[in-house]
C-alpha positions, 0 to 999 in steps of 0.5 A: 500500499502506498503511504498515505498523503493526509495524516490526522492528529489523534491517528487514523481513525479521526479521517473518519470523522467527516464521514461520521458526522455527514452519517449523523446529519442524515440520521438527524435530517431523515429520521428524527426530523422527518425532512427529506431534503438534498440540500441538507444533507448537502450541508452536512457533508461540507459541514463534516469537512469543516470539522475534519480539516481542524484535525488534518496535520496538514490543513492545506494537503486536507482541502486538496484532497478534497478538491481532487476528489470534487474534481475527479472524472467521476464527480463532474460527470455525474454532475453534468449528467444530473443537470441535463437530465434533470430537464427531462424530468421537468419537461415530463411533470410539466406536461402532466402525464400523470393526468394521462394515466388517470384518464386510461384507468377512468376510459377503461373503466378499473373495479377495484380489484384490479386498480392496485396492479394498474397503479404500479404499471402507471407509475412506474412508468411514469417513474421511468419518464421522470427518473425520480423516485421521490419526486414520483412519490409526491405526483402520484400520492395525490392523484393515484392514491385518492382516486383509489381510496374513492373506488375501495382499493385496499389502502396499504396495498396502494400505498405499496404499488406506488412506492414500489413503481417509484423504486423500480423507475429509479432501478430501471430509468436510464435518467435516474440518480441512482442508475448515473451514480452506479454507473459512472463510478465503475470504471473498465479496465482496459480504457479510459472510461465509465460504465455506459449508462446505456449497457447497464441499463440493457444488463440490468433490465434481465433483473428489474423487469423480473422483478417487476413482473413477479411484483405485478402478479402479487399486487394483481393477485392480493389485490383481487383477494383484499377487495370484494367492490366491483363497482366501475370507476365514473370519475377520477378527475375533471382535468384528466385528459389523454393528451398528456399519453402522446409524451410517452413516445418522445420518452420511449425513444429517448429511452432506445436512443440511450440503450442503443447508443450508450450515450446518455447526452444523445438521448438527453437531446432527442429526448428534450428536442422531441419532447418539445415539439410533441408539447407544443404540438399536442398544446401541453407546453407552451414556448414560455413552459420551455424558458420564459419569465415570469413576476420578474423571474426564470421560469420555464421546465429548462430552468426548473430541471436546473434548479431542482437537481442543485440540492442533489448536485451539492450533495454529490460534491460534498460526498466526492470531498468525503471521499478524496479525504479518505483516499488521501488519508489511505483509507478506501485502498486499506478498506479494500485490501482488507475486504480482499485478503479474506476467504470471501472475496477470492472469487468472483461470487464472493466479492459480489456478496461482499458488494452486496453486503457492505452496499446494503449496510451503507444504505441503512446507515444512510437511512434509505438514501441510495443515491449516498449510499452508492456515492460512499461505496461505490469506490469500493465495489470498483476496486473489489469488482476490478480485482476479480475481473467483474465487469463494470456492467455488472458491478454497477448492477450488483450495488444498484440492485442492491442498495434499491432492494430491501435494505432501502425500505427498512421500517425504522430507516427508510426514507422512502417509507418515511415519505410514503407514510407523510404521504398517506396522511390527511385522507378521510376515507383511510387513516394514515399508514405507518412505515410497519404497514408499508414493508411487507407490500412495497413488494418491488424492493424485497423481490429484487434482493430475492432476485439478486441473492439468486443471481450472486449464488447462481452466477446468472448474468455474471460477466467479466471484463474483456481485453477490449471491454465487452462482457463476456461470460467466463474470466478473462486474464486482467492485471489485477488477476481474475480468479474463476468461480 
């Protein structure tokens, strides 16, 4: 192991002070205060760096390592992509795609027994289009949850379907922050590049779609068994219209471009151009809704999209600053060496188990905030996986799917369940639900975890990095060594 650049008064243990303070802030904001604000977490990250710098033997070198972490290629790539996809997300919200699905349910005439199944499918599409799980929840609950209660759908199952769909969209959408982070944190060893988002999503689809199909079937069966109401929905919303569903066309084209070209920048460009044109042609958008000035302030989805990502971008910068300190102190290298020296990490299966357990523990520590967890654990997963030759796609997917699995919905720690419970309050038709009510019916992350455990055990979908960077199914000789399974 190389000599560390940073040293601390009190020894190496003080290098952990910034992440510990950041973790305390996460627990404080998300669990105690229930303030679901990425900017608040970013503030916690930068405060932790200010405190940590006091204990550095060389104050200047401490901040040099912070800036090195923030200025890393991975950090910059994530920031740029987040700003771009924020515009896509804001465009979908501005055109009211969720109301289009409400119209569809009304037009089909769904009974209460089928409604929960429909909600899971519809909200999944919305989440895929926006790439934001929490944003989808705040949009979907007032529309789909209220309508479901009105026709007699089971409240807990209905809320679980919305939560599951939001997590599914976050798991699979090429424009979600978790997909961007999990991909960008995994580097190729055959060339200077990070895992392309299109390739990661294409390889992830086998796990996510399998879990989605199983979850959908369960929502349908349980929904049918929990209600005898066969009444037909007469009216969900006076403003519901079929027109917003036309926005799914540019979204579908954007997703195809992302997976075929493996170029997220091209995909976002196509999505914004076609989406804006479609919105203008259908009357869902006006030029002022794209970019304009209202009451002396900028408005429009382009501005809103960038503005909405500022908190998340600030969080990314603070976490990468903390990672820079840990790298400068030699902590990251020490952690990887310790893990890889054990028997568990001597085989690809063992490494995947270590990645799954590591990111699960990290996600639990961050209160289910999987984006922050993957920002923290991503470099460790990258080093661990590369030492046994696992392809960046596989490393990204094992990490992402475990982070969005069981770890994200533990009742006493989950930001998702806290938000979901909060959004079920205020309805006369049903009492507010607790996180413990929501946990057993938030099916998708539970099913996804089971599928990923089987994938690790059986090797389903396991790929290795070839000399040309392609994904192959047999171990390849690499510089770090690549033992067989």
